[in-house]
C-alpha positions as CSV (number, residue, x, y, z in Angstrom):
1,X,35.6,47.3,-102.0
2,X,37.5,47.8,-105.4
3,X,39.2,45.5,-107.6
4,X,42.1,45.8,-110.3
5,X,41.9,43.6,-113.3
6,X,44.9,43.6,-115.6
7,X,44.4,41.3,-118.6
8,X,47.0,40.4,-121.1
9,X,45.8,39.4,-124.9
10,X,47.2,36.6,-126.6
11,X,49.8,37.7,-129.3
12,X,48.3,38.4,-132.6
13,X,45.1,39.5,-131.2
14,X,45.0,43.1,-132.8
15,X,42.3,42.2,-135.8
16,X,39.4,40.0,-133.4
17,X,40.5,42.9,-130.8
18,X,39.3,45.4,-132.7
19,X,36.2,43.4,-134.2
20,X,34.9,42.7,-130.8
21,X,35.9,46.0,-128.8
22,X,32.3,48.1,-129.9
23,X,30.5,44.6,-127.9
24,X,33.2,44.8,-125.1
25,X,32.4,48.8,-124.4
26,X,28.7,48.3,-124.8
27,X,29.1,45.3,-122.1
28,X,31.1,47.3,-119.7
29,X,28.3,49.7,-119.4
30,X,25.2,47.6,-119.7
31,X,25.2,44.5,-118.1
32,X,22.9,42.4,-115.4
33,X,26.1,41.8,-113.1
34,X,25.9,43.7,-109.6
35,X,29.2,45.5,-109.9
36,X,30.2,48.8,-111.7
37,X,33.4,49.5,-113.9
38,X,34.6,52.8,-112.4
39,X,37.3,53.5,-114.7
40,X,38.8,51.1,-117.6
41,X,41.2,51.2,-121.1
42,X,43.4,49.7,-123.0
43,X,47.1,49.1,-122.2
44,X,49.7,49.8,-124.9
45,X,52.6,48.4,-126.4
46,X,55.4,50.8,-125.3
47,X,56.7,51.4,-128.6
48,X,54.2,51.3,-131.2
49,X,51.2,52.0,-128.7
50,X,49.2,49.5,-130.1
51,X,46.5,47.9,-127.8
52,X,47.8,44.6,-125.7
53,X,45.3,44.0,-123.2
54,X,43.0,46.0,-121.0
55,X,42.8,47.5,-117.1
56,X,39.8,47.8,-115.4
57,X,39.1,48.7,-111.6
58,X,35.9,47.5,-110.8
59,X,33.7,48.1,-107.6
60,X,32.2,44.9,-106.1
61,X,30.9,43.0,-103.0
62,X,33.1,40.5,-103.4
63,X,36.2,38.8,-106.1
64,X,33.7,35.9,-107.6
65,X,30.9,38.9,-108.5
66,X,34.2,40.2,-110.8
67,X,35.0,37.1,-112.1
68,X,31.2,36.3,-112.7
69,X,31.3,39.9,-114.5
70,X,34.3,39.0,-116.4
71,X,33.3,35.7,-117.6
72,X,30.6,37.5,-119.4
73,X,32.6,39.7,-121.5
74,X,32.7,39.4,-124.8
75,X,36.6,40.1,-124.5
76,X,36.5,36.9,-122.8
77,X,34.7,34.8,-124.5
78,X,36.3,35.4,-127.7
79,X,39.6,34.1,-126.0
80,X,41.3,37.3,-126.6
81,X,43.4,37.1,-122.9
82,X,46.3,35.1,-122.1
83,X,46.2,35.8,-118.7
84,X,43.4,38.0,-116.1
85,X,45.2,38.6,-112.8
86,X,42.1,40.1,-110.5
87,X,43.4,41.9,-107.5
88,X,41.4,43.5,-104.6
89,X,42.4,47.1,-104.5
90,X,42.6,50.2,-102.1
91,X,41.7,53.4,-103.7
92,X,44.1,56.3,-102.6
93,X,44.8,59.0,-104.2
94,X,42.1,59.9,-106.3
95,X,39.5,58.6,-104.8
96,X,36.1,58.9,-105.8
97,X,34.7,60.5,-102.8
98,X,37.5,63.0,-103.6
99,X,36.5,64.3,-106.3
């Protein structure tokens, strides 16, 4: 099952985000949780193209697994996000099995 994570930064988190980003990127690839990060990347402000959040697609057996995975994310532990939304998602166009 797939889940989409939409995380929105608190205001003025650019410096903290930049400092923690290397650890966050390593964590997405190397973690002890039974989930797989399928794709992800930062969301951007429309005008400045500065990072202002995160979008992830995660494959997991349950939302509880996703929630546990997110709790250990360096961004979450640093308190960067104002809001995190996790939604179950049915992958339609471009699904990995189609590639």
